[in-house]
ZADO-1210 file (C-alpha; in nm, 4 decimals, padded with zeros to 6 digits):
<atoms>
<atom x="-09.6413" y="-06.7522" z="-02.6570" code="UNK" pos="1"/>
<atom x="-09.2875" y="-06.6394" z="-02.7052" code="UNK" pos="2"/>
<atom x="-08.9535" y="-06.7979" z="-02.7691" code="UNK" pos="3"/>
<atom x="-08.5874" y="-06.7639" z="-02.6752" code="UNK" pos="4"/>
<atom x="-08.3211" y="-06.7491" z="-02.9430" code="UNK" pos="5"/>
<atom x="-07.9469" y="-06.7875" z="-02.8876" code="UNK" pos="6"/>
<atom x="-07.7372" y="-06.5102" z="-03.0421" code="UNK" pos="7"/>
<atom x="-07.3581" y="-06.5093" z="-03.0739" code="UNK" pos="8"/>
<atom x="-07.1128" y="-06.2385" z="-03.1753" code="UNK" pos="9"/>
<atom x="-06.9114" y="-06.3397" z="-03.4802" code="UNK" pos="10"/>
<atom x="-06.6179" y="-06.1218" z="-03.3688" code="UNK" pos="11"/>
<atom x="-06.5680" y="-06.1955" z="-02.9964" code="UNK" pos="12"/>
<atom x="-06.7900" y="-06.4972" z="-02.9251" code="UNK" pos="13"/>
<atom x="-07.0205" y="-06.3254" z="-02.6704" code="UNK" pos="14"/>
<atom x="-07.3499" y="-06.5183" z="-02.6394" code="UNK" pos="15"/>
<atom x="-07.6913" y="-06.4045" z="-02.5205" code="UNK" pos="16"/>
<atom x="-08.0392" y="-06.5544" z="-02.4912" code="UNK" pos="17"/>
<atom x="-08.2831" y="-06.3197" z="-02.6668" code="UNK" pos="18"/>
<atom x="-08.6522" y="-06.3305" z="-02.5725" code="UNK" pos="19"/>
<atom x="-08.9161" y="-06.2586" z="-02.8365" code="UNK" pos="20"/>
<atom x="-09.2963" y="-06.2599" z="-02.8346" code="UNK" pos="21"/>
<atom x="-09.5486" y="-06.2326" z="-02.5500" code="UNK" pos="22"/>
<atom x="-09.5976" y="-06.4351" z="-02.2344" code="UNK" pos="23"/>
<atom x="-09.9327" y="-06.5856" z="-02.1397" code="UNK" pos="24"/>
<atom x="-10.0045" y="-06.2980" z="-01.8954" code="UNK" pos="25"/>
<atom x="-09.9541" y="-06.0405" z="-02.1728" code="UNK" pos="26"/>
<atom x="-09.6026" y="-05.9382" z="-02.0747" code="UNK" pos="27"/>
<atom x="-09.3229" y="-05.8848" z="-02.3208" code="UNK" pos="28"/>
<atom x="-08.9512" y="-05.9078" z="-02.2643" code="UNK" pos="29"/>
<atom x="-08.7546" y="-05.6070" z="-02.3862" code="UNK" pos="30"/>
<atom x="-08.3872" y="-05.6739" z="-02.4495" code="UNK" pos="31"/>
<atom x="-08.1596" y="-05.3964" z="-02.3272" code="UNK" pos="32"/>
<atom x="-07.7878" y="-05.3373" z="-02.3721" code="UNK" pos="33"/>
<atom x="-07.5938" y="-05.2159" z="-02.0680" code="UNK" pos="34"/>
<atom x="-07.3113" y="-04.9677" z="-02.1248" code="UNK" pos="35"/>
<atom x="-07.1470" y="-05.0531" z="-01.7922" code="UNK" pos="36"/>
<atom x="-07.1273" y="-05.4350" z="-01.7870" code="UNK" pos="37"/>
<atom x="-07.1459" y="-05.4708" z="-02.1694" code="UNK" pos="38"/>
<atom x="-07.4229" y="-05.7323" z="-02.1681" code="UNK" pos="39"/>
<atom x="-07.7677" y="-05.7848" z="-02.3163" code="UNK" pos="40"/>
<atom x="-08.0331" y="-05.8336" z="-02.0474" code="UNK" pos="41"/>
<atom x="-08.4077" y="-05.9147" z="-02.0536" code="UNK" pos="42"/>
<atom x="-08.6545" y="-05.6839" z="-01.8774" code="UNK" pos="43"/>
<atom x="-09.0236" y="-05.7693" z="-01.8306" code="UNK" pos="44"/>
<atom x="-09.2557" y="-05.4969" z="-01.9592" code="UNK" pos="45"/>
<atom x="-09.6341" y="-05.4688" z="-01.9421" code="UNK" pos="46"/>
<atom x="-09.8930" y="-05.7395" z="-01.9030" code="UNK" pos="47"/>
<atom x="-10.0417" y="-05.8171" z="-01.5633" code="UNK" pos="48"/>
<atom x="-09.7240" y="-05.7105" z="-01.3828" code="UNK" pos="49"/>
<atom x="-09.7398" y="-05.3726" z="-01.5602" code="UNK" pos="50"/>
<atom x="-10.0993" y="-05.3314" z="-01.4421" code="UNK" pos="51"/>
<atom x="-09.9995" y="-05.4066" z="-01.0811" code="UNK" pos="52"/>
<atom x="-09.6708" y="-05.2142" z="-01.0816" code="UNK" pos="53"/>
<atom x="-09.6776" y="-04.9081" z="-01.3113" code="UNK" pos="54"/>
<atom x="-09.2965" y="-04.8891" z="-01.3100" code="UNK" pos="55"/>
<atom x="-09.2974" y="-05.2091" z="-01.5199" code="UNK" pos="56"/>
<atom x="-09.5005" y="-05.0535" z="-01.8027" code="UNK" pos="57"/>
<atom x="-09.1932" y="-04.9063" z="-01.9766" code="UNK" pos="58"/>
<atom x="-08.8138" y="-04.9175" z="-01.9662" code="UNK" pos="59"/>
<atom x="-08.7973" y="-04.5697" z="-01.8096" code="UNK" pos="60"/>
<atom x="-08.6149" y="-04.5799" z="-01.4779" code="UNK" pos="61"/>
<atom x="-08.5268" y="-04.9485" z="-01.5064" code="UNK" pos="62"/>
<atom x="-08.1887" y="-05.0975" z="-01.4154" code="UNK" pos="63"/>
<atom x="-07.9612" y="-05.3622" z="-01.5670" code="UNK" pos="64"/>
<atom x="-08.0344" y="-05.7018" z="-01.4110" code="UNK" pos="65"/>
<atom x="-07.6669" y="-05.7979" z="-01.4236" code="UNK" pos="66"/>
<atom x="-07.4968" y="-05.4974" z="-01.2590" code="UNK" pos="67"/>
<atom x="-07.7718" y="-05.2584" z="-01.1457" code="UNK" pos="68"/>
<atom x="-07.6631" y="-04.9806" z="-01.3815" code="UNK" pos="69"/>
<atom x="-07.9111" y="-04.7236" z="-01.5052" code="UNK" pos="70"/>
<atom x="-07.7107" y="-04.6884" z="-01.8296" code="UNK" pos="71"/>
<atom x="-07.9274" y="-04.9176" z="-02.0420" code="UNK" pos="72"/>
<atom x="-08.0788" y="-04.8723" z="-02.3860" code="UNK" pos="73"/>
<atom x="-08.3074" y="-05.0908" z="-02.5910" code="UNK" pos="74"/>
<atom x="-08.0871" y="-05.3436" z="-02.7737" code="UNK" pos="75"/>
<atom x="-08.0878" y="-05.2916" z="-03.1511" code="UNK" pos="76"/>
<atom x="-08.1048" y="-05.6643" z="-03.2256" code="UNK" pos="77"/>
<atom x="-07.7659" y="-05.7049" z="-03.3886" code="UNK" pos="78"/>
<atom x="-07.4806" y="-05.5084" z="-03.2235" code="UNK" pos="79"/>
<atom x="-07.2583" y="-05.6900" z="-02.9726" code="UNK" pos="80"/>
<atom x="-07.2537" y="-05.4979" z="-02.6420" code="UNK" pos="81"/>
<atom x="-06.8928" y="-05.6018" z="-02.5764" code="UNK" pos="82"/>
<atom x="-06.7062" y="-05.5357" z="-02.9021" code="UNK" pos="83"/>
<atom x="-06.9679" y="-05.3675" z="-03.1279" code="UNK" pos="84"/>
<atom x="-06.9382" y="-05.6597" z="-03.3717" code="UNK" pos="85"/>
<atom x="-07.2352" y="-05.8334" z="-03.5309" code="UNK" pos="86"/>
<atom x="-07.4531" y="-06.0730" z="-03.3293" code="UNK" pos="87"/>
<atom x="-07.6086" y="-06.3554" z="-03.5303" code="UNK" pos="88"/>
<atom x="-07.9019" y="-06.5852" z="-03.4573" code="UNK" pos="89"/>
<atom x="-07.7603" y="-06.9352" z="-03.3962" code="UNK" pos="90"/>
<atom x="-08.0855" y="-07.1034" z="-03.5027" code="UNK" pos="91"/>
<atom x="-08.1828" y="-07.2600" z="-03.1691" code="UNK" pos="92"/>
<atom x="-08.5282" y="-07.1805" z="-03.0317" code="UNK" pos="93"/>
<atom x="-08.7019" y="-07.2599" z="-02.7012" code="UNK" pos="94"/>
<atom x="-09.0518" y="-07.1602" z="-02.5927" code="UNK" pos="95"/>
<atom x="-09.1242" y="-06.9439" z="-02.2904" code="UNK" pos="96"/>
<atom x="-09.4531" y="-06.8244" z="-02.1466" code="UNK" pos="97"/>
</atoms>
């Protein structure tokens, strides 16, 4: 079981839902930062979908869900993709599976 946390940039106010943990089918959600649209996006990796579609086993060759850019990197967990300020956990938590 995983959960979603709300993060907000203290400098510019950008907000993002950050997925953590594993889903019930073994998948994880990797958070990536896009250099083109300056957003944090969730990408499904592994689990049953990774077994069925090998391209979902890693982030290699994946695209930003927001703009389709290939210029994505794994999000570092604290840097705002818009202004490079600090993103902070707002304390809210929802479950996902």
